[in-house]
C-alpha positions in Angstrom: 9.2 -14.2 -2.1 9.9 -11.4 -4.6 8.7 -7.9 -5.2 9.0 -6.0 -8.4 7.8 -2.9 -10.2 5.0 -3.8 -12.7 2.9 -2.5 -15.5 0.5 -5.3 -15.0 -2.4 -3.3 -13.8 -4.9 -6.1 -14.4 -3.3 -8.3 -11.8 -2.9 -5.4 -9.3 -6.6 -4.7 -9.8 -7.5 -8.3 -9.4 -5.7 -8.4 -6.0 -7.2 -5.2 -4.9 -10.7 -6.4 -5.9 -10.2 -9.6 -3.8 -9.1 -7.8 -0.8 -10.8 -4.5 -0.6 -14.1 -5.2 -2.5 -14.7 -8.8 -2.0 -13.3 -9.2 1.6 -13.6 -5.9 3.1 -16.8 -4.7 1.3 -15.4 -1.6 0.0 -17.8 -0.1 -2.7 -16.2 -0.3 -6.3 -16.7 3.5 -6.6 -14.4 4.1 -3.7 -11.6 1.6 -4.8 -11.1 2.8 -8.3 -9.8 6.2 -9.1 -7.8 8.0 -11.7 -4.5 7.8 -9.7 -3.4 4.4 -11.1 -2.3 6.0 -14.3 0.0 8.4 -12.3 1.4 5.6 -10.0 4.2 3.1 -9.8 2.7 -0.3 -9.0 4.3 -3.1 -7.1 3.5 -6.9 -7.3 4.6 -9.3 -4.5 5.1 -13.0 -5.5 5.4 -16.2 -3.7 6.5 -19.1 -6.0 5.7 -17.0 -9.0 2.1 -16.4 -7.7 1.1 -12.7 -7.3 -0.3 -12.4 -3.8 0.1 -8.8 -2.9 0.3 -5.3 -4.4 0.7 -1.6 -3.6 1.0 1.6 -5.5 3.4 4.5 -5.0 3.1 8.2 -5.9 5.5 11.1 -5.4 4.1 14.4 -4.4 7.0 16.9 -4.1 9.2 15.9 -1.1 6.5 13.3 0.0 6.2 9.7 -1.1 2.8 8.1 -0.7 2.3 4.3 -0.4 -1.2 3.3 -1.0 -3.6 0.4 -1.8 -1.4 -2.1 0.1 -3.0 -5.5 0.0 -2.1 -9.2 0.5 -4.5 -12.1 -0.2 -5.7 -13.9 2.9 -3.6 -16.9 2.2 -0.4 -14.9 2.5 -1.4 -13.0 5.6 1.0 -13.2 8.4 3.9 -14.4 6.0 5.8 -11.1 6.1 4.7 -10.4 2.5 2.9 -7.1 3.4 5.8 -5.9 5.4 8.1 -6.6 2.4 5.9 -4.6 0.2 6.0 -1.6 2.5 9.7 -1.8 2.9 10.2 -2.1 -0.8 8.2 1.0 -1.2 10.1 3.0 1.4 13.3 1.9 -0.2 12.1 2.9 -3.8 11.3 6.4 -2.4 14.7 6.6 -0.8 16.0 6.5 -4.2 13.9 9.3 -5.6 15.5 12.8 -5.6 14.1 15.1 -3.0 11.8 12.7 -1.1 12.2 13.2 2.6 9.2 11.3 4.0 6.8 8.6 3.1 3.1 8.9 4.1 0.3 6.4 4.0 -3.3 6.2 5.2 -3.6 3.2 7.5 -6.7 1.3 8.5 -6.9 1.8 12.3 -6.6 -1.8 13.0 -3.2 -1.9 11.1 -1.6 1.0 13.0 0.7 -1.5 15.0 1.8 -3.2 11.7 3.0 0.1 10.3 4.5 1.3 13.6 6.8 -1.8 13.5 8.0 -0.6 10.0 9.0 2.8 11.4 5.7 4.8 10.7 4.2 7.1 13.1 0.6 8.2 13.2 -0.4 11.9 12.9 -3.5 13.8 12.6 -7.1 12.8 13.3 -8.7 9.4 12.7 -10.9 9.7 9.6 -13.4 7.7 7.6 -12.3 6.2 4.3 -15.0 4.0 2.6 -16.6 3.3 6.0 -13.3 2.2 7.6 -11.5 4.3 10.3 -8.0 5.4 8.9 -5.2 7.5 10.2 -2.3 9.0 8.3 1.2 7.7 9.2 4.6 9.1 8.2 8.2 7.6 8.1 11.4 9.7 7.4 13.6 8.4 4.7 
């Protein structure tokens, strides 16, 4: 398993399409936005096959991890946790970043809690799926 920063948006988009649009039924209009051009993208590989992705954005003192997804065949392998840990570590290396925030699907709250994130704020709807913001200090 390896994770690296990438400029290969086509592969990142293919993974996001498979997970968010095809599996979870999120409308395309909700998945694609103009933030990809302003983001750092990660790809997670197993045996040279890309199976997961995430995007990172820094907003002042806050790092944001978003669009975290892993193909179903890699679910439960630790690949998603490795992606999130890589993102947190990446933000630790950025000047001025004091915390990392993400919007978690409600069913994934325990997953992110195990990685050091704590929920805050209200539950909200994002593309028809309940979410809650979570934060970890870096």
